[in-house]
C-alpha positions in Angstrom: 163.2 55.1 -33.3 163.9 58.4 -31.8 164.8 58.8 -28.1 162.2 60.0 -25.8 162.2 63.5 -24.4 163.1 63.3 -20.7 161.9 65.8 -18.1 164.5 66.5 -15.4 162.6 67.1 -12.3 163.6 69.0 -9.1 161.3 68.2 -6.2 160.4 70.9 -3.5 159.0 69.3 -0.3 159.3 65.8 1.1 155.7 65.4 2.3 153.1 62.8 1.2 152.1 64.7 -2.1 155.6 64.7 -3.3 156.2 60.9 -2.4 153.1 60.0 -4.4 154.2 62.2 -7.4 157.7 60.7 -7.4 156.7 57.1 -7.0 154.6 57.6 -10.1 157.6 58.9 -12.0 159.2 55.6 -11.3 156.5 53.7 -13.2 157.8 52.6 -16.6 156.2 54.7 -19.4 155.6 51.5 -21.4 152.8 50.7 -19.0 150.6 53.5 -20.2 151.9 53.7 -23.8 153.8 56.9 -23.3 157.1 56.1 -24.9 157.7 59.5 -26.4 158.5 61.1 -23.0 160.4 60.0 -19.8 161.2 61.2 -16.4 164.3 61.6 -14.3 164.6 63.0 -10.9 167.6 65.4 -10.7 167.1 66.9 -7.2 165.1 66.7 -4.1 165.0 69.6 -1.5 163.9 70.0 2.1 164.7 72.3 5.0 167.1 69.5 6.2 169.3 67.6 3.8 168.9 64.4 5.9 165.2 64.5 5.2 165.9 64.8 1.5 168.3 61.9 1.6 165.7 59.7 3.5 163.0 60.8 1.0 165.1 59.6 -2.0 166.0 56.3 -0.3 162.4 55.6 0.5 160.7 56.7 -2.7 163.3 56.8 -5.6 166.5 55.2 -4.6 167.4 54.6 -8.2 165.8 57.6 -9.6 162.7 57.8 -11.9 161.9 55.5 -14.8 164.4 57.0 -17.2 167.2 56.5 -14.7 166.0 53.0 -13.8 166.2 51.9 -17.5 169.5 53.6 -18.1 168.3 56.4 -20.4 169.7 58.9 -17.8 172.9 57.9 -16.1 173.0 60.4 -13.1 171.1 59.9 -9.8 169.0 62.3 -7.7 170.8 64.8 -5.5 169.5 65.7 -1.9 169.6 69.2 -0.8 169.0 71.0 2.4 167.4 74.1 0.8 165.0 74.7 -2.1 167.3 77.3 -3.4 169.9 74.8 -4.2 167.3 72.6 -6.1 166.3 75.4 -8.5 170.0 76.3 -9.0 170.9 72.7 -10.0 171.9 72.7 -13.6 170.3 69.2 -14.2 166.9 70.4 -13.2 164.6 71.9 -16.1 161.4 71.6 -14.2 160.4 72.0 -10.6 157.6 70.2 -8.8 156.2 72.2 -5.9 154.7 69.7 -3.3 154.9 71.9 -0.3 152.2 73.0 2.2 149.4 75.1 0.6 150.6 78.3 2.3 154.1 78.0 0.9 153.0 77.4 -2.8 153.3 81.1 -3.9 156.7 81.7 -2.4 158.2 78.2 -3.5 156.8 78.6 -7.0 158.1 82.1 -7.2 161.5 80.9 -6.2 161.4 78.3 -9.2 160.2 80.8 -11.7 162.6 83.5 -10.8 165.5 81.0 -11.2 164.2 80.4 -14.8 162.9 77.0 -14.1 159.6 75.5 -15.5 157.2 74.7 -12.8 154.4 72.2 -11.9 152.7 73.7 -8.8 150.5 71.3 -6.7 146.8 72.3 -6.2 145.6 74.6 -4.9 148.0 76.7 -6.8 147.7 79.6 -4.4 145.5 80.8 -1.6 143.9 83.5 -3.8 143.4 84.6 -7.4 145.7 87.6 -6.8 148.6 85.4 -5.9 148.1 83.2 -9.0 148.0 86.3 -11.3 151.4 87.3 -10.1 152.8 83.8 -10.7 151.3 83.6 -14.2 152.7 87.1 -15.2 156.1 86.1 -13.7 156.1 82.8 -15.8 155.3 84.8 -19.0 157.9 87.4 -18.3 160.5 84.8 -17.8 159.3 82.6 -20.8 158.9 79.5 -18.7 156.2 76.8 -18.3 153.8 77.0 -15.4 150.8 74.7 -14.6 148.6 73.9 -11.5 148.8 70.2 -10.9 145.3 69.1 -11.0 146.2 65.4 -11.8 142.6 64.2 -12.2 142.3 66.2 -15.5 144.6 63.8 -17.1 143.1 60.6 -15.7 142.0 58.3 -18.7 138.6 57.7 -16.9 137.9 61.4 -16.8 138.9 61.8 -20.5 136.7 58.8 -21.4 133.7 60.2 -19.5 134.2 63.7 -21.1 134.3 62.2 -24.6 131.1 60.1 -23.9 129.1 63.0 -22.5 130.2 65.5 -25.2 129.3 62.9 -28.0 125.8 62.7 -26.7 125.8 59.2 -25.1 123.4 60.4 -22.4 121.7 63.1 -24.5 121.6 66.5 -23.3 123.3 67.3 -20.0 121.0 68.3 -17.2 123.1 68.3 -14.0 126.1 66.9 -12.3 126.8 65.9 -8.8 130.3 65.4 -7.5 131.7 65.0 -4.0 135.1 64.4 -2.4 135.0 64.1 1.4 136.9 62.3 4.1 136.5 62.0 7.9 139.4 64.2 8.7 137.7 65.8 11.8 137.3 62.5 13.6 140.3 60.6 12.4 143.1 63.1 12.5 144.8 64.9 15.3 143.7 68.4 16.1 146.8 69.9 14.4 146.4 68.1 11.2 147.1 70.5 8.3 143.4 70.3 7.1 142.1 71.4 10.4 144.1 74.4 11.5 143.9 78.0 10.2 147.5 78.5 10.4 148.0 76.3 7.4 144.9 77.7 5.6 143.1 74.4 6.3 139.6 73.3 5.5 137.8 71.3 2.8 137.5 73.9 0.1 141.1 74.3 -0.8 142.3 70.6 0.0 139.3 68.8 -1.5 137.1 71.2 -3.5 139.3 71.2 -6.6 138.3 67.7 -7.3 134.6 67.9 -7.6 135.2 71.2 -9.4 137.4 69.6 -12.1 134.4 67.4 -13.0 132.1 70.2 -13.4 134.7 72.2 -15.6 135.7 69.3 -17.7 132.1 68.0 -18.3 130.1 71.1 -18.4 132.3 74.1 -18.8 134.2 72.5 -21.7 131.0 70.9 -23.2 130.8 72.2 -26.8 127.3 73.7 -26.3 128.7 75.8 -23.3 131.2 77.5 -25.7 133.6 78.1 -22.7 131.0 80.4 -21.0 131.9 80.8 -17.2 129.3 79.8 -14.8 126.7 82.7 -14.7 125.9 82.0 -11.0 128.1 80.5 -8.3 126.2 79.7 -5.1 127.6 78.4 -1.8 127.2 77.4 1.7 130.2 76.7 4.2 130.3 75.5 7.9 133.2 76.7 9.8 134.6 75.3 13.0 137.9 76.6 14.6 138.6 78.9 11.8 138.4 76.4 8.8 135.6 75.0 6.7 134.8 71.6 7.7 132.0 71.4 5.0 131.4 73.4 1.8 128.9 73.0 -0.9 128.8 75.1 -4.0 126.6 75.1 -7.2 127.6 76.3 -10.7 124.9 77.4 -13.1 125.8 77.0 -16.8 123.2 79.0 -18.8 124.3 78.0 -22.3 123.8 74.3 -21.2 120.7 74.7 -19.1 122.6 72.7 -16.5 123.8 72.9 -13.0 126.7 71.4 -11.1 126.4 70.5 -7.4 129.8 70.1 -5.8 130.5 69.1 -2.2 133.6 68.6 0.0 133.7 68.1 3.7 135.9 66.8 6.5 133.2 64.9 8.4 132.1 62.1 6.1 133.6 59.7 3.5 132.7 59.8 -0.2 130.8 56.8 -1.6 133.2 55.4 -4.0 130.5 53.7 -6.0 129.1 57.1 -7.0 131.5 59.9 -6.2 130.3 61.7 -9.4 127.0 61.4 -11.3 126.1 63.0 -14.5 122.5 63.3 -15.5 121.4 63.7 -19.2 118.1 63.6 -21.1 118.6 59.9 -22.2 120.5 58.5 -19.3 123.1 58.9 -16.6 126.8 58.2 -16.1 128.1 57.0 -12.7 131.8 57.5 -12.0 133.3 54.8 -9.7 136.5 55.1 -7.4 137.8 57.9 -5.5 136.6 61.3 -7.1 140.2 62.4 -7.6 141.3 58.9 -8.9 138.4 57.4 -10.8 138.8 53.7 -11.9 135.7 53.3 -14.2 132.3 54.3 -15.0 128.9 53.0 -15.8 126.5 54.2 -18.5 122.8 53.9 -17.5 120.5 54.5 -20.4 116.8 55.2 -19.5 114.5 52.5 -20.8 111.9 55.2 -21.5 113.4 58.5 -21.7 109.9 60.2 -22.1 108.6 58.7 -18.9 108.7 60.7 -15.6 107.6 57.9 -13.5 109.7 56.9 -10.5 110.2 53.2 -11.3 112.5 50.9 -9.6 116.1 51.1 -11.0 115.7 47.8 -12.8 112.7 49.0 -14.6 114.0 52.7 -15.2 117.2 51.7 -16.9 118.4 49.5 -19.7 121.3 47.1 -18.7 124.3 48.8 -17.4 127.3 49.4 -19.7 130.3 49.1 -17.4 133.7 50.4 -18.3 136.6 49.5 -16.0 140.3 50.8 -16.2 143.5 49.2 -14.8 146.6 51.1 -14.5 150.0 51.1 -12.7 150.7 53.7 -10.2 148.4 56.2 -8.5 147.8 58.5 -11.5 150.2 61.5 -11.3 152.1 60.0 -14.2 149.7 61.1 -16.9 149.9 64.7 -15.7 153.7 64.4 -15.6 153.7 62.9 -19.3 151.5 65.8 -20.4 153.9 68.3 -18.8 157.0 66.7 -20.5 155.3 67.0 -23.8 154.6 70.6 -23.3 158.3 71.2 -22.5 159.4 69.2 -25.5 157.1 71.2 -27.7 158.0 74.6 -26.3 154.6 75.3 -24.8 154.5 77.7 -21.8 151.0 76.6 -20.9 149.2 73.1 -21.0 146.1 73.2 -23.2 144.3 70.9 -20.8 145.1 73.0 -17.7 145.6 76.6 -18.9 146.4 79.6 -16.7 143.0 81.1 -17.3 141.2 78.0 -15.7 143.3 78.2 -12.6 142.5 81.9 -12.3 138.9 81.2 -12.8 138.9 78.5 -10.1 140.6 80.7 -7.6 138.3 83.5 -8.3 135.4 81.1 -7.7 137.0 79.9 -4.5 137.6 83.4 -3.3 134.0 84.2 -3.8 132.9 81.1 -1.9 135.2 82.0 1.1 133.8 85.5 1.2 130.2 84.1 1.1 131.1 81.5 3.8 132.9 84.0 6.3 136.3 82.0 5.9 139.1 84.7 6.3 142.7 83.7 6.3 144.8 84.5 9.3 146.9 87.8 8.8 150.1 87.3 6.8 149.1 84.0 5.0 148.2 85.7 1.7 151.4 87.1 0.1 149.3 89.0 -2.4 146.0 90.7 -1.3 142.8 90.4 -3.3 
């Protein structure tokens, strides 16, 4: 049996997102039947070396799974600068888990050093910044991907296959929400609530409802990868950030619409974060929208009846599908990236550059329509 390909990660940023990603790298690949690839943490960088040392001790004291099982002998190195991380010879891919406003500069640092890069969502503040990074990655001949981990979740993959195979007939519409009560539960200087950090619901939460619309509708065979013909939106601003944003995507080829919502004033119903309606039934996705844990197929008892019967009369018995897995869910994304590196790919087929560009273009439009303008100096590349 051949040895697995091991990705050697350098971590930029020691915040919550980086800690979740690193903890998932520590989960043995055997728990998800991913024995062909593995992960090692080569370096962790922060503005202060002491913080990097504390991060390693708290989240990965023995390294990632390939270090824990002895495949890789060396241990993570702490650094007091991001520059030292990207210069470390053991690092072959950099994970950028810093604040949203720093994504462009930090990813640019990694790419200019000739390192592959996994860039946490939102990749950038606008589409123009992303185009610069994508062009730089191509020029340097290195891998670049926006880290939208939900795309690789097995629940989303299973739901996508079910819908595309016609389990609920022709798709009619999709509803997806990811919201949390940040406004009422976090301090006023929380990163999601202040314009200095480009806060708000759209950039922080909006990518997750959108990913369901893209994977289910944009990628539906009948849509033929046609971009939404219309993008409509509404946005509620408070103190310089959006605390509630809704947007609709019209897919003409499908004859279907996506209704996506994200806000900082309510909590998503985890029994129905995403609902997909077809001509023969519905699929309800359970769990957090970003981390689904199952889905329910609800077939219409009489698809030709428009009567508003009670649920027990309208549907056949539920078909429930539950998924159990170790870790939070970043590991599937990391596995996909490792396979791309192993195979010499510069883009991931499931998260290509063009779809990040499309996402940022739609978000730019939604911000313009909603009147959300970034503070001067935040955008490193202007639209």
